C-alpha positions in Angstrom: 3.7 -21.5 -17.9 6.2 -19.7 -15.1 3.9 -18.1 -13.0 1.5 -21.0 -13.2 4.6 -23.2 -12.1 5.3 -20.7 -8.9 1.5 -20.3 -8.3 1.0 -24.0 -7.9 4.4 -24.3 -5.5 3.4 -21.7 -3.2 -0.1 -23.6 -3.0 1.4 -26.5 -2.5 3.8 -25.1 0.4 1.3 -23.4 2.4 -1.3 -26.6 2.2 1.1 -29.1 2.9 4.8 -27.5 4.0 7.4 -27.1 1.7 9.5 -30.4 2.8 6.5 -32.6 1.7 6.0 -31.3 -1.6 7.7 -32.7 -4.2 8.3 -31.7 -7.9 5.9 -33.9 -9.2 3.4 -32.6 -7.0 4.0 -28.8 -8.4 3.9 -30.2 -12.0 0.9 -32.3 -11.4 -0.8 -29.1 -10.1 0.1 -26.5 -12.9 -0.7 -29.2 -15.5 2.9 -29.6 -17.1 5.6 -32.1 -16.8 9.1 -32.4 -15.2 10.8 -31.1 -18.3 8.7 -28.2 -18.3 9.7 -27.5 -14.7 13.3 -27.5 -15.0 13.2 -25.4 -18.1 12.5 -22.7 -15.6 13.9 -23.8 -12.4 16.8 -25.9 -11.5 15.8 -27.0 -8.0 13.3 -27.0 -5.8 14.7 -24.0 -4.1 14.3 -21.8 -7.2 10.6 -21.6 -7.4 10.6 -20.1 -4.2 12.7 -16.9 -5.6 11.8 -16.9 -9.3 12.5 -13.1 -9.9 16.1 -12.7 -8.0 18.1 -13.6 -11.6 16.6 -10.7 -13.1 16.7 -8.3 -10.6 20.7 -9.3 -10.6 20.8 -8.6 -14.0 18.8 -5.3 -13.7 20.9 -4.6 -11.1 24.4 -5.2 -12.9 23.1 -3.2 -16.0 22.4 0.2 -13.8 25.8 0.0 -12.5 27.6 -0.5 -15.7 25.6 2.5 -17.2 27.1 4.4 -14.3 29.3 7.5 -15.9 32.5 9.0 -13.7 30.1 11.8 -13.1 27.9 9.6 -10.8 27.9 9.7 -7.1 29.1 6.0 -6.8 27.6 5.5 -3.2 24.2 7.5 -4.3 24.4 4.5 -7.3 24.6 1.7 -5.1 21.7 3.0 -2.9 19.5 3.2 -6.1 20.4 -0.3 -7.5 19.2 -1.5 -4.3 16.1 0.2 -4.5 15.5 -2.0 -7.3 15.2 -5.0 -4.9 12.6 -3.3 -3.2 10.7 -3.1 -6.2 10.9 -6.3 -6.8 9.5 -6.9 -3.7 7.0 -4.2 -3.3 5.4 -5.4 -6.8 3.5 -8.4 -5.0 3.3 -7.7 -1.3 1.2 -10.9 -1.1 3.6 -13.2 -2.6 6.7 -11.6 -0.8 5.3 -11.9 2.6 4.5 -15.5 1.9 8.1 -16.1 0.8 9.4 -14.2 3.8 7.5 -16.7 6.2 7.9 -19.9 4.3 11.9 -18.5 4.5 11.8 -18.2 8.1 10.6 -21.5 8.5 12.7 -23.5 6.1 16.5 -23.5 7.2 17.8 -24.7 3.7 15.5 -21.7 2.1 17.0 -19.2 4.7 20.6 -20.4 3.4 19.5 -20.5 0.0 18.5 -16.7 0.2 21.5 -15.8 2.5 23.2 -17.0 -0.6 21.3 -14.5 -2.8 21.8 -11.8 -0.3 25.9 -12.1 -0.9 25.8 -12.2 -4.7 23.7 -8.8 -4.6 26.5 -7.4 -1.9 29.2 -8.7 -4.4 27.6 -7.2 -7.4 27.7 -3.8 -5.4 31.2 -4.3 -4.2 32.7 -4.7 -7.6 31.3 -1.6 -8.8 32.8 0.7 -5.7 36.1 -1.4 -6.1 36.2 0.0 -9.7 35.6 3.6 -8.5 37.7 3.5 -5.7 40.7 2.2 -7.1 42.6 5.1 -7.1 42.3 5.1 -3.4 44.8 3.4 -1.2 41.5 2.1 0.8 39.4 1.4 -2.1 39.0 -1.8 -1.3 38.1 -1.6 1.8 35.9 1.1 1.5 34.0 -0.3 -1.2 33.5 -3.8 0.6 32.3 -1.4 3.8 29.8 0.7 2.0 28.6 -2.3 -0.4 27.7 -4.5 3.2 26.2 -1.1 4.8 23.9 -0.7 1.9 22.5 -4.5 1.6 22.5 -4.6 5.8 20.4 -1.0 5.7 18.0 -1.9 2.7 17.3 -5.2 4.5 16.7 -3.8 7.6 14.0 -1.8 6.5 12.7 -4.4 3.7 12.3 -7.3 6.7 10.7 -4.7 8.8 7.9 -4.0 5.8 7.5 -8.1 5.6 7.1 -8.6 9.2 4.2 -6.0 9.3 2.7 -8.2 6.5 3.5 -5.9 3.7 1.4 -3.2 4.9 2.4 0.5 4.6 4.8 2.4 2.4 8.1 0.2 1.3 9.8 2.8 -0.2 9.8 5.4 2.6 11.4 2.7 5.3 14.0 1.7 2.6 15.0 5.3 1.7 15.4 6.6 5.1 17.5 3.9 5.5 19.7 4.1 2.6 20.0 7.5 3.3 21.8 7.2 6.5 24.2 5.3 4.9 24.5 8.0 2.1 25.2 10.6 4.7 27.5 8.3 6.5 29.5 8.1 3.4 29.6 11.4 1.9 31.6 12.0 -1.1 35.1 12.8 -0.2 37.3 14.7 -2.7 39.1 12.4 -5.3 42.9 11.5 -4.8 44.0 13.7 -7.4 42.3 16.6 -5.8 43.7 15.7 -2.2 47.1 15.7 -3.7 46.8 19.1 -5.4 45.7 20.5 -2.2 48.5 18.7 -0.6 51.1 19.7 -3.1 49.8 23.2 -3.4 52.5 26.1 -3.6 52.4 29.8 -2.3 55.3 32.1 -3.5 56.0 35.3 -1.3 57.9 37.9 -2.7 59.2 40.1 -0.1 62.4 42.4 1.4 64.8 40.4 3.4 64.2 43.3 6.3 60.4 42.5 6.5 59.6 41.1 9.7 58.6 37.6 10.0 55.3 38.4 11.8 54.1 39.9 8.1 55.9 37.0 6.1 53.7 34.8 8.1 50.4 37.0 7.3 51.6 37.5 3.4 51.4 33.3 3.5 48.5 32.9 5.6 46.6 35.3 3.1 47.9 33.5 0.2 46.8 30.1 1.4 43.1 31.8 1.8 43.5 31.7 5.9 43.7 35.6 6.3 
C-alpha cells in the first residue's frame, strides 16, 4: 500500500503538478482511504521522500556499530554511501523527485531539512570519536559538512544527467577527496607521549658539547 501511494502521488504530480494535487486525489487513485495515507505519511511532502527515514536509521546503525579501531572519517564516508545506494536503487524515481524538488520551493526546503539531519547524525558520531581533542567539535562539524557536500555534489551531477552512468564512481571520487584531506592524525595520547619523550645521555664532564649534541640527536633518532 505504501508503494501504491507513492506511485499514485508521483503519477499525479507529473500529470497535474505538485501544488494542484491533493491528498484526496492521491488516495482516490491508489484506491485507499485518507486514514491509510496518514498511516504511512504525516504529510504530502513526506510522500515525496518516502525512504529517507529508513536510510537515516540505517546510517545511525552503521555508525553505532563502529569500533575504536575504525577510521572515523572512512566510517562517515561509508555512511554517506548508504544515501547514494538509496537513490541508485530506483534511478527513474530519483530523477523524477529531483526534477520535482527543483520546481517546488517547499519541497526544496523540506529536502534541506533532511540533508541537515544526515549531517547532524555524522557530526554527532564524529564528535564522540574526537572528544579527546581540543578541536574535536570543530573538526567533527567541518568533516561532516565536507562529507555531505562532496556526496551531494556527485549525486546531483548524476541526477542532472538523468540517472545515467555509474553514480557510485562519482560519489567515491568525491568522498575520497574528503578522506585524503582529513588523513587520520596521531591520537592526543600519542602526540602527548611524543612531546614528553625524554632522552638520557650519560657522558663525561669533559666531553665536548658537539659530541653531547650528537649523542642526543642519535637518541632521538635524528642521527
